[in-house]
Backbone bond lengths (Angstrom), bond angles and torsions (degrees), N, CA, C in turn:
res aa  C-N    CA-C-N  psi(-1)  N-CA   C-N-CA  omega(-1)  CA-C   N-CA-C  phi
1 X - - - 1.454 - - 1.529 109.29 -
2 X 1.303 116.17 139.82 1.451 122.48 177.86 1.527 110.17 -62.50
3 X 1.335 115.96 133.30 1.461 119.03 177.07 1.521 110.70 -67.86
4 X 1.315 116.90 -31.76 1.461 122.13 178.45 1.525 111.09 -63.61
5 X 1.322 117.51 -40.27 1.462 122.05 -175.60 1.529 114.38 -85.05
6 X 1.307 118.69 -14.18 1.464 121.64 -173.71 1.532 113.54 -49.14
7 X 1.336 120.15 -47.03 1.473 118.94 179.85 1.530 113.31 -63.18
8 X 1.332 117.55 -33.53 1.468 120.82 178.95 1.521 111.93 -66.60
9 X 1.310 115.89 -33.91 1.458 119.77 -178.85 1.528 110.87 -71.89
10 X 1.339 117.13 -25.15 1.470 120.78 179.39 1.518 111.54 -80.38
11 X 1.344 117.02 -55.49 1.468 120.25 -176.56 1.519 108.68 -163.37
12 X 1.332 117.03 93.83 1.459 120.68 -176.53 1.523 112.53 -67.20
13 X 1.308 118.47 -19.99 1.467 120.32 -177.24 1.524 112.44 -70.15
14 X 1.308 117.75 -15.06 1.469 119.84 -178.87 1.525 112.30 -111.93
15 X 1.334 117.54 19.59 1.463 120.80 -174.44 1.518 113.04 -105.51
16 X 1.335 114.43 155.03 1.456 123.67 173.07 1.532 106.85 -131.15
17 X 1.329 117.41 164.53 1.460 122.45 175.57 1.519 107.47 -112.48
18 X 1.341 116.50 123.76 1.457 121.89 -172.76 1.525 110.11 -126.18
19 X 1.336 116.57 138.52 1.457 122.31 171.55 1.525 106.59 -87.81
20 X 1.322 117.37 114.69 1.467 120.50 -176.19 1.527 112.69 -67.36
21 X 1.330 118.35 -29.03 1.472 120.76 179.99 1.514 111.00 -64.20
22 X 1.318 117.06 -44.45 1.459 120.81 -175.12 1.528 113.51 -102.68
23 X 1.328 117.10 -17.91 1.460 120.77 -174.38 1.511 112.74 79.08
24 X 1.328 117.73 2.93 1.455 122.75 -177.72 1.525 111.57 -71.91
25 X 1.330 115.89 134.93 1.458 121.20 174.24 1.518 106.88 -83.86
26 X 1.316 116.43 112.73 1.460 122.71 -177.02 1.526 110.30 -79.89
27 X 1.326 116.84 -40.06 1.465 121.57 -179.64 1.521 109.26 -146.41
28 X 1.323 115.77 138.88 1.460 120.35 176.18 1.524 111.30 -96.57
29 X 1.325 116.17 -10.79 1.463 121.91 175.06 1.518 107.36 -124.38
30 X 1.327 116.15 116.45 1.461 121.82 -179.51 1.525 107.69 -115.24
31 X 1.318 115.26 112.53 1.450 121.75 -177.65 1.529 109.39 -96.62
32 X 1.321 118.24 120.52 1.461 119.86 179.43 1.526 112.23 -84.33
33 X 1.326 116.09 140.69 1.464 122.68 170.27 1.527 104.62 -127.17
34 X 1.323 114.99 83.89 1.459 121.11 -170.13 1.523 113.51 -110.11
35 X 1.332 116.68 1.95 1.466 119.31 175.58 1.527 108.28 -124.49
36 X 1.313 115.69 167.45 1.460 121.37 -174.24 1.531 112.59 -57.26
37 X 1.317 117.37 -45.20 1.463 120.62 -177.40 1.523 111.86 -64.05
38 X 1.320 117.50 -47.48 1.470 119.76 -177.85 1.527 111.55 -69.35
39 X 1.334 118.24 -32.80 1.469 120.39 175.64 1.524 110.60 -66.97
40 X 1.332 117.18 -41.77 1.472 121.03 179.07 1.523 111.18 -63.30
41 X 1.314 117.35 -40.27 1.460 121.72 -178.89 1.524 110.95 -73.26
42 X 1.323 116.87 -45.04 1.461 120.98 178.23 1.511 112.78 48.22
43 X 1.329 116.08 -124.24 1.465 121.70 -178.10 1.528 112.65 -101.08
44 X 1.329 117.15 7.46 1.461 120.22 -179.57 1.524 110.88 -59.86
45 X 1.314 116.02 140.93 1.454 121.79 178.52 1.510 114.12 86.84
46 X 1.302 117.47 -5.41 1.472 120.34 179.25 1.528 109.35 -96.32
47 X 1.320 115.57 155.43 1.462 121.12 177.20 1.520 112.39 -93.26
48 X 1.327 116.13 -17.30 1.469 120.50 179.91 1.513 109.81 -171.17
49 X 1.300 115.24 168.41 1.464 122.76 172.89 1.520 105.59 -116.07
50 X 1.315 117.41 121.25 1.465 121.73 -176.81 1.532 110.77 -58.74
51 X 1.329 116.28 149.34 1.466 121.74 -177.09 1.521 113.34 -55.71
52 X 1.292 117.93 -30.18 1.462 120.61 -175.66 1.534 112.86 -95.45
53 X 1.343 117.45 10.12 1.463 121.61 -175.68 1.530 113.04 -107.71
54 X 1.333 114.34 154.42 1.465 122.70 171.44 1.518 107.82 -141.60
55 X 1.325 116.37 141.45 1.458 121.77 173.32 1.524 106.68 -108.94
56 X 1.331 116.94 123.18 1.464 122.28 -179.00 1.520 108.06 -108.79
57 X 1.339 116.09 118.57 1.454 122.54 -179.29 1.523 109.76 -108.45
58 X 1.331 116.77 129.75 1.463 120.16 178.85 1.524 109.69 -155.64
59 X 1.308 118.14 141.97 1.463 125.05 -10.46 1.521 109.77 -70.25
60 X 1.332 116.25 142.57 1.457 120.39 -176.93 1.524 110.36 -165.94
61 X 1.327 115.53 119.97 1.457 120.95 176.60 1.512 112.35 -119.17
62 X 1.341 117.15 4.93 1.464 121.37 179.03 1.525 109.32 -153.01
63 X 1.325 115.97 145.39 1.460 121.36 177.60 1.525 109.27 -134.98
64 X 1.324 114.91 158.39 1.462 120.36 172.74 1.520 107.90 -131.47
65 X 1.309 114.74 159.42 1.461 119.93 179.06 1.529 110.56 -118.94
66 X 1.318 116.95 26.98 1.466 121.25 177.70 1.527 108.71 -62.15
67 X 1.312 116.79 125.17 1.457 121.54 178.37 1.517 115.12 83.57
68 X 1.332 117.55 -1.84 1.472 119.09 179.91 1.521 110.80 -80.26
69 X 1.319 115.69 155.24 1.470 122.29 -175.87 1.522 113.05 -102.47
70 X 1.325 117.82 -0.40 1.468 120.58 -175.47 1.517 109.93 -153.42
71 X 1.315 116.06 159.55 1.458 122.02 177.86 1.532 109.52 -84.29
72 X 1.342 115.56 158.22 1.472 121.44 178.78 1.522 109.71 -138.66
73 X 1.319 115.91 158.46 1.459 122.56 167.15 1.523 106.43 -94.35
74 X 1.335 116.72 142.33 1.461 121.02 -176.14 1.525 110.08 -128.55
75 X 1.331 115.09 131.72 1.466 121.69 172.64 1.519 107.76 -111.11
76 X 1.316 116.96 127.96 1.459 121.63 172.02 1.517 106.13 -102.17
77 X 1.332 116.88 123.81 1.456 121.16 -174.29 1.526 111.43 -128.45
78 X 1.330 115.24 161.78 1.465 120.20 175.97 1.526 109.67 -91.62
79 X 1.311 116.48 -176.53 1.465 121.79 -174.72 1.528 113.44 -63.11
80 X 1.326 117.36 -22.12 1.460 121.30 179.01 1.525 113.00 -94.82
81 X 1.354 116.93 0.05 1.455 120.48 178.39 1.513 114.96 91.80
82 X 1.336 118.25 8.61 1.460 120.98 178.51 1.523 109.69 -77.16
83 X 1.327 116.35 129.29 1.462 121.43 -179.03 1.526 109.39 -73.92
84 X 1.334 115.66 119.81 1.454 122.20 -179.23 1.524 112.47 -96.71
85 X 1.322 116.20 -32.47 1.467 121.40 -177.47 1.524 108.47 -154.14
86 X 1.325 115.47 145.42 1.463 122.13 178.11 1.531 108.49 -125.29
87 X 1.317 115.60 133.56 1.466 121.47 173.21 1.526 106.67 -123.87
88 X 1.318 115.80 117.52 1.463 120.31 -179.10 1.523 110.89 -95.71
89 X 1.318 115.81 143.55 1.462 124.04 173.83 1.527 112.29 50.00
90 X 1.321 116.33 50.65 1.464 121.31 176.45 1.526 107.81 -69.43
91 X 1.320 115.71 111.18 1.459 121.24 -175.35 1.518 112.95 -80.22
92 X 1.321 114.57 177.68 1.460 121.53 179.76 1.531 110.89 -62.55
93 X 1.335 114.48 148.52 1.463 123.16 176.31 1.529 112.61 63.84
94 X 1.321 116.71 39.06 1.470 122.51 178.48 1.523 109.80 -125.60
95 X 1.330 114.97 165.78 1.466 122.86 176.33 1.524 107.61 -130.33
96 X 1.325 116.20 142.46 1.465 121.80 173.78 1.520 107.85 -139.49
97 X 1.332 116.14 146.06 1.467 119.80 -177.65 1.521 110.93 -152.11
98 X 1.317 114.38 160.41 1.462 123.02 172.17 1.517 107.13 -141.53
99 X 1.305 116.79 120.00 1.466 120.90 -176.68 1.518 113.04 -63.93
100 X 1.322 118.05 -28.80 1.468 121.17 -177.16 1.529 113.71 -90.59
101 X 1.325 117.28 -14.48 1.471 120.62 -176.18 1.518 111.50 -78.01
102 X 1.324 115.14 148.00 1.468 120.39 173.79 1.526 111.28 -122.11
103 X 1.330 116.25 -5.47 1.461 122.48 -179.80 1.522 107.97 -138.23
104 X 1.331 116.16 141.39 1.457 121.23 176.72 1.524 108.83 -123.95
105 X 1.333 114.95 136.56 1.465 121.06 177.48 1.522 107.47 -116.51
106 X 1.330 116.61 121.01 1.454 121.86 177.65 1.521 108.79 -101.68
107 X 1.336 114.54 131.27 1.466 122.18 -175.48 1.518 110.24 -129.87
108 X 1.325 117.98 160.70 1.458 120.10 174.26 1.532 110.45 -61.43
109 X 1.326 116.30 146.13 1.461 120.22 177.34 1.521 109.75 -56.58
110 X 1.314 115.68 136.74 1.460 121.99 -179.03 1.515 113.30 98.51
111 X 1.325 117.74 -12.31 1.468 121.13 -178.52 1.522 112.15 -63.16
112 X 1.331 117.22 -39.68 1.470 120.85 -178.84 1.521 109.93 -60.27
113 X 1.332 116.99 -48.09 1.463 121.11 179.28 1.524 111.54 -68.33
114 X 1.312 116.28 -46.36 1.474 121.31 -176.20 1.527 112.10 -59.60
115 X 1.328 116.65 -35.88 1.462 120.69 -176.10 1.529 113.19 -106.79
116 X 1.339 116.47 10.61 1.470 121.60 177.44 1.534 111.50 51.92
117 X 1.332 116.35 47.20 1.467 120.77 179.74 1.518 109.84 -77.94
118 X 1.343 116.13 140.38 1.460 121.85 -177.66 1.523 110.57 -137.24
119 X 1.318 114.58 152.16 1.458 119.34 172.35 1.530 107.30 -57.79
120 X 1.322 117.36 136.19 1.460 122.02 -177.44 1.516 113.15 97.91
121 X 1.335 118.19 -18.96 1.469 120.37 175.96 1.520 108.67 -62.39
122 X 1.311 115.16 151.00 1.457 119.67 176.46 1.516 109.08 -110.79
123 X 1.336 115.11 123.83 1.447 121.97 177.63 1.526 108.67 -91.88
124 X 1.312 116.08 148.89 1.460 120.18 173.54 1.527 108.01 -136.69
125 X 1.326 114.81 159.92 1.461 121.30 179.43 1.526 108.42 -125.63
126 X 1.336 116.11 74.92 1.472 118.23 176.60 1.519 110.29 -78.58
127 X 1.297 115.23 162.32 1.462 120.24 171.75 1.523 107.60 -61.19
128 X 1.328 117.77 143.67 1.470 119.95 178.33 1.524 111.41 -58.57
129 X 1.296 116.91 -27.15 1.467 120.53 179.45 1.523 111.52 -67.27
130 X 1.354 117.18 -25.50 1.464 119.66 -178.51 1.516 112.71 -114.53
131 X 1.350 119.06 1.18 1.461 120.83 -177.02 1.513 111.37 -80.55
132 X 1.353 116.68 155.30 1.459 120.30 178.68 1.525 111.34 -62.13
133 X 1.308 117.15 154.72 1.463 121.80 -177.02 1.520 112.52 -87.16
134 X 1.341 118.56 -14.11 1.463 121.08 -177.74 1.509 112.24 -66.01
135 X 1.322 117.51 136.15 1.466 121.12 179.37 1.513 111.04 -126.99
136 X 1.307 120.13 21.43 1.447 122.36 -174.06 1.430 114.42 -100.84
C-alpha cells in the first residue's frame, strides 16, 4: 500500500493535503477516488472544484478532461507523494499523463501558483488534527 494514500484509506473525512517543503495546506478536503467507479466518474458532472478541495485518484498515471466544464491543475505523484509532473490549467477535452506516476491529484486551477508547488515537492495527507495550520 502506498504510504501517501494510507491516511485516505483509514478516514478521508479527516484528511488534508500538505506540501512538506513549505508546510502549506493545499486542500482541507481530500476526496479519494480509489476504485474503478470513482476514478471513472472523477469530476464529471460538477461545475467546479472548490478552492479547498483535492481529488486523489489511485492507481492513476493519466487523466482526461473529456466532458468536463472547467480546467484543473494536476499533480502526478509517486507512491510516497513526490510530485513527478505538474500540469497547470488543463482545459476541457485534453489528456495528461506521467509514465512514472501511480497517483494523480486534481486541484482547482491556480492551486499550483497559489501554493508555489514544484516538481520534486513531497505531498502528505496527515489527519487534519495533526496537519500544519498554514494555508498560504
